[in-house]
C-alpha positions as CSV (number, residue, x, y, z in Angstrom):
1,M,-58.6,-16.1,-31.8
2,A,-61.1,-18.5,-30.3
3,D,-60.1,-22.2,-30.0
4,R,-61.0,-24.3,-33.0
5,K,-62.5,-27.6,-31.8
6,V,-61.5,-30.7,-33.8
7,D,-62.0,-34.5,-33.5
8,L,-58.4,-35.4,-34.4
9,F,-55.3,-33.1,-34.3
10,V,-52.4,-34.7,-36.2
11,I,-48.8,-33.6,-35.8
12,G,-46.6,-34.6,-38.7
13,G,-47.3,-35.0,-42.4
14,G,-45.3,-38.1,-43.1
15,T,-46.8,-41.5,-43.8
16,A,-48.4,-42.0,-40.4
17,G,-49.9,-38.5,-40.2
18,L,-51.2,-38.7,-43.8
19,V,-52.8,-42.1,-43.4
20,A,-54.4,-41.2,-40.0
21,S,-55.7,-37.9,-41.4
22,L,-57.3,-39.5,-44.5
23,I,-58.9,-42.3,-42.5
24,A,-60.4,-39.9,-40.0
25,A,-61.6,-37.4,-42.6
26,G,-63.1,-40.3,-44.6
27,A,-65.1,-41.3,-41.5
28,G,-66.5,-37.8,-41.2
29,A,-64.3,-36.5,-38.4
30,R,-63.0,-32.9,-38.2
31,V,-59.3,-33.2,-38.8
32,V,-56.4,-30.8,-38.7
33,L,-53.0,-31.8,-39.9
34,A,-50.0,-29.7,-38.7
35,E,-46.9,-30.1,-40.9
36,R,-43.9,-27.9,-40.5
37,S,-42.7,-28.2,-44.1
38,A,-44.4,-26.7,-47.2
39,A,-44.7,-30.1,-48.8
40,P,-46.1,-33.1,-46.9
41,G,-44.8,-36.6,-47.6
42,G,-42.2,-37.0,-44.9
43,D,-39.1,-39.0,-45.0
44,C,-40.4,-41.7,-47.3
45,L,-41.2,-39.4,-50.3
46,W,-38.4,-36.8,-49.9
47,T,-35.4,-38.5,-48.3
48,G,-36.1,-42.2,-47.8
49,C,-37.9,-45.0,-49.7
50,V,-38.7,-43.2,-52.9
51,P,-35.4,-41.5,-53.8
52,S,-33.3,-44.5,-52.6
53,K,-35.2,-47.0,-54.7
54,A,-35.0,-44.7,-57.7
55,L,-31.2,-44.5,-57.3
56,I,-31.0,-48.2,-56.8
57,A,-32.9,-48.7,-60.1
58,A,-30.4,-46.6,-62.0
59,A,-27.5,-48.4,-60.3
60,T,-29.0,-51.8,-61.2
61,R,-29.2,-50.9,-64.9
62,A,-25.5,-50.0,-64.8
63,H,-24.7,-53.3,-63.1
64,D,-26.7,-55.3,-65.6
65,M,-24.8,-53.7,-68.5
66,R,-21.4,-54.7,-66.9
67,T,-22.5,-58.2,-66.2
68,A,-24.3,-58.9,-69.5
69,P,-21.5,-61.3,-70.6
70,D,-22.7,-63.7,-68.0
71,V,-25.6,-64.5,-70.3
72,G,-23.8,-64.2,-73.6
73,I,-24.3,-60.5,-74.3
74,G,-21.4,-58.3,-75.2
75,R,-20.0,-56.2,-72.3
76,A,-20.9,-52.5,-72.3
77,D,-19.2,-50.0,-69.9
78,P,-22.0,-47.6,-68.9
79,R,-21.3,-43.9,-69.0
80,I,-22.8,-42.5,-65.8
81,D,-24.4,-39.1,-66.1
82,F,-25.0,-38.5,-62.4
83,A,-27.0,-35.3,-63.0
84,A,-29.4,-37.3,-65.2
85,V,-29.5,-40.1,-62.5
86,M,-30.5,-37.5,-59.9
87,E,-33.1,-36.0,-62.3
88,H,-34.5,-39.5,-62.5
89,V,-34.8,-39.6,-58.7
90,R,-36.5,-36.2,-58.6
91,G,-38.8,-37.2,-61.4
92,A,-40.0,-40.2,-59.4
93,Q,-40.7,-37.8,-56.5
94,R,-42.6,-35.4,-58.7
95,R,-44.8,-38.2,-60.0
96,L,-45.7,-39.4,-56.5
97,A,-45.9,-36.0,-54.7
98,P,-49.5,-35.3,-55.6
99,H,-50.6,-38.4,-53.6
100,D,-49.3,-36.7,-50.4
101,S,-50.0,-33.0,-51.3
102,S,-51.9,-30.5,-49.3
103,E,-54.3,-30.0,-52.2
104,R,-55.2,-33.7,-52.1
105,L,-55.6,-33.7,-48.3
106,R,-57.9,-30.6,-48.5
107,S,-59.9,-32.2,-51.2
108,E,-60.5,-35.2,-48.8
109,G,-61.6,-32.9,-46.0
110,V,-58.4,-32.5,-44.0
111,E,-57.4,-29.0,-42.9
112,V,-53.7,-28.5,-43.4
113,V,-51.8,-26.0,-41.3
114,Q,-48.2,-25.3,-42.0
115,G,-46.0,-24.7,-39.0
116,T,-44.4,-26.3,-36.0
117,A,-47.0,-27.6,-33.5
118,R,-46.7,-27.8,-29.8
119,F,-49.0,-28.8,-27.0
120,T,-50.3,-26.2,-24.6
121,G,-52.4,-28.5,-22.4
122,E,-53.8,-32.0,-22.2
123,R,-56.4,-31.2,-24.8
124,T,-55.0,-28.2,-26.6
125,A,-52.2,-27.5,-29.1
126,E,-50.9,-24.4,-30.9
127,V,-49.5,-24.0,-34.5
128,S,-48.9,-20.8,-36.5
129,G,-50.6,-18.7,-33.8
130,R,-53.8,-20.7,-33.8
131,T,-55.0,-22.8,-30.9
132,F,-56.9,-26.0,-31.4
133,R,-58.9,-27.9,-28.8
134,F,-58.9,-31.6,-29.7
135,R,-60.9,-34.6,-28.7
136,R,-58.0,-36.8,-29.7
137,A,-54.4,-36.1,-31.0
138,F,-52.0,-38.3,-32.9
139,I,-48.2,-37.6,-32.8
140,A,-46.5,-38.7,-36.0
141,T,-43.4,-36.6,-36.1
142,G,-41.0,-39.4,-37.3
143,S,-37.3,-39.4,-36.8
144,R,-34.1,-37.7,-37.8
145,P,-30.6,-39.1,-38.6
146,A,-28.2,-39.7,-35.8
147,I,-24.8,-38.1,-36.0
148,L,-22.1,-40.0,-34.0
149,P,-20.0,-38.1,-31.5
150,I,-16.7,-38.7,-33.3
151,P,-13.9,-36.2,-32.7
152,G,-13.7,-33.8,-35.6
153,I,-17.0,-34.8,-37.3
154,D,-18.5,-31.3,-36.6
155,E,-15.8,-29.8,-38.8
156,V,-16.8,-31.9,-41.9
157,D,-19.7,-31.4,-44.2
158,V,-21.4,-34.7,-43.4
159,L,-24.0,-36.3,-45.6
160,T,-27.0,-38.2,-44.2
161,N,-29.8,-40.1,-45.9
162,E,-31.6,-36.7,-46.0
163,S,-28.8,-34.5,-47.5
164,V,-27.3,-37.1,-49.9
165,W,-30.1,-36.2,-52.4
166,D,-28.6,-32.7,-52.7
167,L,-25.5,-34.1,-54.4
168,R,-24.8,-32.7,-57.8
169,E,-21.6,-34.7,-58.6
170,L,-20.8,-38.4,-58.1
171,P,-18.3,-38.7,-55.2
172,Q,-15.1,-40.3,-56.4
173,R,-14.4,-41.6,-52.9
174,L,-17.4,-42.1,-50.6
175,V,-17.0,-43.4,-47.1
176,I,-20.1,-44.6,-45.3
177,I,-20.3,-45.1,-41.5
178,G,-22.9,-47.6,-40.7
179,G,-23.6,-51.1,-42.1
180,G,-27.3,-51.2,-41.6
181,P,-30.0,-51.1,-44.3
182,I,-29.4,-47.5,-45.3
183,G,-25.6,-47.9,-45.4
184,C,-25.7,-51.1,-47.4
185,E,-28.4,-49.9,-49.9
186,L,-26.6,-46.6,-50.6
187,G,-23.2,-48.2,-50.5
188,Q,-24.0,-50.7,-53.2
189,A,-25.9,-48.1,-55.3
190,F,-23.0,-45.7,-55.3
191,A,-20.4,-48.4,-55.9
192,R,-22.4,-49.6,-59.0
193,L,-22.6,-46.0,-60.2
194,G,-18.8,-45.7,-60.0
195,S,-17.8,-44.3,-56.6
196,A,-15.0,-46.0,-54.7
197,V,-17.0,-46.9,-51.6
198,T,-15.7,-47.8,-48.1
199,L,-18.3,-49.1,-45.8
200,I,-17.4,-49.0,-42.1
201,E,-19.5,-51.0,-39.5
202,A,-18.6,-51.1,-35.8
203,T,-20.0,-54.6,-35.2
204,D,-18.6,-57.7,-36.7
205,R,-21.2,-58.0,-39.5
206,L,-23.4,-56.1,-41.8
207,L,-27.2,-55.9,-41.3
208,G,-26.8,-56.9,-37.6
209,K,-30.5,-57.4,-37.0
210,E,-30.8,-60.0,-39.8
211,E,-29.7,-63.6,-39.9
212,P,-25.9,-63.6,-39.9
213,R,-25.9,-65.6,-43.2
214,A,-27.9,-62.8,-44.9
215,G,-25.4,-60.2,-43.8
216,S,-22.5,-62.3,-45.0
217,L,-24.2,-62.7,-48.4
218,V,-24.7,-59.0,-48.8
219,R,-21.1,-58.3,-47.8
220,E,-19.9,-60.7,-50.5
221,R,-22.0,-58.9,-53.1
222,L,-20.8,-55.5,-52.0
223,E,-17.2,-56.5,-52.3
224,S,-17.8,-58.0,-55.7
225,D,-19.2,-54.6,-56.7
226,G,-15.9,-53.1,-55.7
227,A,-16.8,-51.7,-52.3
228,T,-14.4,-52.1,-49.4
229,V,-16.1,-53.3,-46.2
230,L,-14.5,-52.8,-42.8
231,A,-16.5,-54.7,-40.2
232,G,-15.7,-54.7,-36.5
233,A,-14.1,-51.3,-37.1
234,R,-14.4,-48.1,-35.2
235,V,-13.8,-44.5,-36.4
236,S,-11.5,-42.7,-33.9
237,S,-11.4,-39.3,-35.6
238,V,-12.4,-37.3,-38.6
239,S,-10.6,-34.5,-40.4
240,A,-11.0,-32.8,-43.8
241,G,-11.0,-35.6,-46.4
242,R,-9.8,-38.3,-44.1
243,L,-10.9,-40.4,-41.1
244,E,-8.9,-42.7,-38.8
245,V,-10.2,-46.2,-38.4
246,E,-8.9,-48.2,-35.4
247,G,-6.7,-51.1,-36.6
248,H,-7.1,-50.1,-40.3
249,G,-5.4,-46.7,-40.6
250,D,-6.6,-43.8,-42.7
251,A,-9.6,-43.9,-45.0
252,P,-9.6,-41.0,-47.4
253,F,-12.8,-39.6,-48.8
254,D,-14.3,-36.9,-50.9
255,R,-17.7,-37.2,-49.2
256,L,-18.6,-38.8,-45.8
257,L,-22.0,-40.3,-45.3
258,V,-23.2,-41.2,-41.8
259,A,-25.9,-43.9,-41.7
260,A,-25.7,-44.9,-38.1
261,G,-29.4,-45.0,-37.0
262,R,-32.0,-42.4,-36.3
263,H,-33.4,-40.5,-33.3
264,A,-37.1,-40.0,-32.6
265,E,-38.2,-36.4,-33.5
266,S,-40.0,-35.3,-30.3
267,D,-38.1,-32.1,-29.5
268,G,-40.1,-28.9,-29.4
269,L,-43.6,-30.5,-29.0
270,D,-43.9,-29.5,-25.3
271,L,-45.0,-33.0,-24.5
272,A,-44.8,-32.3,-20.8
273,A,-47.6,-29.7,-21.2
274,A,-49.8,-32.6,-22.5
275,G,-48.7,-35.1,-19.9
276,V,-47.1,-37.3,-22.6
277,E,-44.2,-39.4,-21.3
278,T,-41.1,-40.2,-23.3
279,R,-38.1,-42.6,-22.9
280,Q,-34.8,-41.5,-24.5
281,G,-36.8,-39.1,-26.7
282,K,-39.2,-41.8,-27.9
283,V,-42.9,-41.3,-27.1
284,T,-44.1,-44.2,-24.9
285,V,-47.3,-46.0,-25.9
286,D,-49.2,-49.0,-24.8
287,G,-50.3,-51.9,-27.1
288,H,-53.1,-49.7,-28.5
289,L,-50.7,-46.8,-29.3
290,R,-52.1,-44.7,-26.6
291,T,-49.7,-42.5,-24.6
292,S,-49.8,-41.6,-20.9
293,N,-52.4,-39.0,-21.9
294,R,-55.5,-41.0,-22.8
295,A,-56.5,-38.5,-25.4
296,V,-53.2,-38.6,-27.2
297,Y,-51.9,-41.4,-29.5
298,A,-48.6,-41.8,-31.3
299,G,-47.2,-44.0,-34.0
300,G,-44.4,-44.4,-36.6
301,D,-40.7,-43.7,-35.9
302,V,-41.4,-41.4,-33.0
303,I,-42.3,-44.3,-30.8
304,G,-39.1,-46.2,-31.7
305,A,-40.7,-49.3,-33.1
306,L,-39.8,-50.8,-36.5
307,P,-38.7,-47.8,-38.6
308,F,-40.6,-48.6,-41.8
309,T,-43.1,-46.7,-43.9
310,H,-45.6,-49.6,-43.9
311,V,-45.3,-49.9,-40.1
312,A,-46.1,-46.2,-39.9
313,A,-49.2,-46.7,-42.0
314,Y,-50.2,-49.7,-39.9
315,H,-49.8,-47.6,-36.7
316,A,-51.9,-44.9,-38.3
317,R,-54.8,-47.2,-39.2
318,T,-54.8,-48.7,-35.7
319,A,-54.5,-45.4,-33.8
320,A,-57.1,-43.6,-35.9
321,M,-59.7,-46.3,-35.2
322,N,-58.8,-46.5,-31.5
323,A,-58.8,-42.7,-31.1
324,L,-62.0,-41.9,-32.9
325,F,-64.2,-44.9,-32.2
326,L,-62.9,-46.1,-28.8
327,T,-61.9,-49.5,-30.3
328,R,-59.1,-51.4,-28.7
329,R,-57.1,-52.7,-31.6
330,S,-53.6,-53.8,-30.8
331,V,-50.4,-53.8,-32.9
332,D,-48.5,-57.0,-33.5
333,H,-45.0,-56.3,-34.7
334,E,-44.0,-60.0,-34.9
335,A,-46.1,-60.4,-38.1
336,V,-44.7,-57.3,-39.9
337,P,-42.4,-57.9,-42.9
338,W,-39.5,-55.7,-44.0
339,V,-37.1,-55.6,-46.8
340,T,-33.5,-54.3,-47.4
341,F,-33.2,-53.5,-51.1
342,T,-29.7,-54.6,-51.7
343,D,-28.7,-57.2,-54.3
344,P,-29.7,-59.7,-53.2
345,E,-32.7,-58.3,-51.4
346,V,-33.0,-59.3,-47.8
347,A,-36.6,-59.8,-46.6
348,R,-37.7,-60.8,-43.1
349,V,-40.8,-61.4,-41.0
350,G,-41.1,-62.6,-37.5
351,L,-38.3,-64.3,-35.5
352,S,-34.8,-65.1,-36.5
353,E,-33.4,-68.5,-35.8
354,D,-31.5,-67.3,-32.7
355,Q,-34.6,-65.5,-31.3
356,A,-36.7,-68.6,-31.8
357,R,-34.1,-70.8,-30.1
358,E,-34.1,-68.5,-27.1
359,R,-37.8,-69.4,-26.7
360,W,-38.0,-73.0,-27.6
361,G,-34.4,-74.2,-27.5
362,E,-33.7,-77.4,-29.4
363,R,-37.4,-77.9,-30.3
364,T,-37.1,-75.0,-32.7
365,T,-37.4,-75.9,-36.4
366,C,-35.1,-74.2,-38.9
367,V,-34.9,-75.2,-42.6
368,D,-33.0,-73.6,-45.5
369,F,-33.4,-73.8,-49.2
370,E,-30.6,-72.8,-51.6
371,Y,-31.6,-70.7,-54.6
372,A,-28.8,-72.5,-56.5
373,D,-31.3,-75.3,-56.7
374,L,-34.2,-73.1,-57.8
375,D,-35.0,-73.4,-61.5
376,R,-36.0,-69.8,-61.9
377,A,-32.8,-68.6,-60.3
378,V,-30.7,-70.9,-62.5
379,T,-32.4,-69.7,-65.7
380,A,-31.9,-66.1,-64.7
381,G,-28.3,-66.5,-63.8
382,Q,-29.1,-65.3,-60.2
383,E,-28.4,-68.3,-58.1
384,H,-27.1,-66.4,-55.1
385,G,-29.5,-66.7,-52.1
386,F,-31.5,-68.7,-49.7
387,A,-34.8,-69.0,-48.0
388,R,-35.0,-69.8,-44.3
389,L,-38.2,-70.9,-42.5
390,V,-38.3,-70.9,-38.6
391,G,-40.9,-72.8,-36.7
392,D,-41.8,-73.2,-33.1
393,R,-42.0,-76.6,-31.2
394,R,-45.4,-77.3,-32.8
395,G,-44.2,-76.6,-36.3
396,R,-46.0,-73.3,-36.7
397,L,-44.2,-70.7,-38.8
398,V,-42.9,-68.0,-36.5
399,G,-40.3,-66.4,-38.8
400,A,-38.7,-66.3,-42.2
401,T,-35.8,-64.8,-44.0
402,I,-35.3,-64.6,-47.7
403,A,-32.0,-63.3,-49.1
404,A,-32.5,-63.6,-52.9
405,P,-33.8,-61.8,-55.9
406,A,-37.4,-60.7,-55.5
407,A,-37.3,-61.5,-51.8
408,G,-39.5,-58.5,-51.0
409,E,-42.2,-59.9,-53.3
410,S,-41.9,-63.4,-51.8
411,I,-42.1,-62.4,-48.1
412,A,-45.7,-61.2,-48.2
413,E,-47.1,-64.7,-48.4
414,L,-45.0,-65.8,-45.4
415,A,-46.2,-62.7,-43.4
416,V,-49.7,-64.0,-43.8
417,W,-48.8,-67.4,-42.5
418,V,-47.0,-65.9,-39.5
419,A,-50.0,-63.7,-38.8
420,K,-52.4,-66.6,-39.0
421,R,-50.3,-68.9,-37.0
422,G,-50.0,-71.3,-39.9
423,R,-47.7,-74.3,-40.0
424,I,-44.6,-74.6,-42.1
425,A,-46.4,-77.5,-43.8
426,D,-49.1,-75.1,-45.0
427,V,-46.6,-73.2,-47.1
428,S,-45.8,-76.4,-48.9
429,Q,-49.5,-77.2,-49.6
430,A,-50.1,-73.8,-51.3
431,V,-49.5,-74.2,-55.0
432,H,-46.9,-71.8,-56.5
433,A,-46.5,-70.9,-60.1
434,Y,-43.5,-72.4,-61.9
435,P,-40.8,-71.2,-62.5
436,T,-40.8,-68.3,-60.1
437,F,-38.6,-66.9,-57.3
438,G,-41.6,-67.2,-55.1
439,E,-41.2,-71.0,-55.1
440,G,-38.1,-70.7,-52.9
441,P,-40.0,-70.6,-49.5
442,A,-42.3,-73.4,-50.7
443,R,-39.2,-75.5,-51.5
444,A,-37.9,-74.9,-48.0
445,A,-41.3,-76.1,-46.7
446,D,-41.0,-79.2,-48.8
447,E,-37.6,-79.9,-47.3
448,H,-39.2,-79.5,-43.8
449,L,-41.8,-82.2,-44.7
450,R,-39.1,-84.5,-46.0
451,R,-37.2,-84.2,-42.8
452,R,-40.3,-85.0,-40.8
453,F,-40.9,-88.2,-42.7
454,Q,-37.3,-89.2,-42.0
455,R,-37.7,-89.0,-38.2
456,P,-37.6,-92.5,-36.5
457,A,-40.9,-91.8,-34.7
458,V,-42.6,-91.0,-37.9
459,R,-41.1,-93.9,-39.7
460,R,-42.4,-96.3,-37.1
461,V,-45.9,-95.1,-38.0
462,T,-45.5,-94.8,-41.8
463,R,-43.8,-98.2,-42.4
464,P,-46.5,-100.4,-41.0
465,V,-49.1,-98.3,-42.9
466,L,-47.3,-98.6,-46.2
467,T,-46.7,-102.4,-45.6
468,A,-50.4,-102.9,-45.0
469,L,-51.4,-100.9,-48.1
470,R,-49.0,-103.0,-50.2
471,L,-50.4,-106.2,-49.0
472,A,-54.0,-105.0,-49.6
473,S,-53.2,-104.1,-53.1
474,R,-52.0,-107.6,-54.1
């Protein structure tokens, strides 16, 4: 069969591949999307964001019933119908699947080819026996769960964030290895649904990439939900129904879930044939998402950057424009927000306090606001949480963390200020509706201004001015 010539050849039908394909087709380009599964949508729709948030929603309802006495409502012990919970999860997927379907893509002008793609040259690729000659290609193959090399783990039917959605019965005893976002989200959800959860993290705290205070707050909430948290603990061996934890003895389980990171999915692409370089399995790219082959771009989890759906979409928009129209748009990950959907939610954008202090030392600005002092939190009976704003030596906002209810909704405003190089004081000047959880960051900014006015150098300026104004008003 003769080579089919296309403007953009996309490998992978997850978020990055879908967004790039639709943008390119919308611009009039000839686009082919190669996806190995029968149903596009990728990790987000089938094994990640969508099912996990649907499960969390069910678990939150159960938690609200148990904690109703906190606001004067009679306690109710929820009866968990796990089969119905999982049907709720699948129902959410069914509702959203048409957005990512092959039919929708074809209606927008994208040719979808099912099969495993591989490069056959610097400008050619093959999938399902067909050869395509491309002007540009975009690698968006995502990532897969990492399985730790623990003795005996190969003898156990291990769950991952991909296979956990095949469960038909609620595990009575669930052990989770990994205290990152996936482990914490699923651990809390299953604990609230009634599983006896043990969460094991090798480092000394949960959510190790977040502010330490946020990880501590999430740990407190997990333990209040009945989960056992073992931090600074290493699993030495696994056997049927039991694993050995150094310094903690045995941890029995009915099901074992491993949530210990992910690996870039680049195997089988024959990247060497295209002259595309990798590092530890991750496709290497420059700031414009171009690989070592100037005709090939890559984005999303496969390049090993921030592993989030919205980042994959951001990469796709950038790469599609650069690939098709020879623009030189760059990606800026320091202004990208992300959220861990525990209770409380943990949202972050930009630098942490420690990262900022590595750059500016003692000239770094860091200010916290406690949600115990936020009217909306008090009226809702959800006073656990804080907002932290981090500024550089000039007072510009370079990072923020919110660990509180609705943190994911509140972080978007701060992401704009970080991207625009705004000052912490600017956050205070923006008017926020009252009473809302979104006021939290603004109250932190108010505290920043109050501290500035208390500085001796500032007082030396303000006092004479105030004195002069008082005299003038007599």
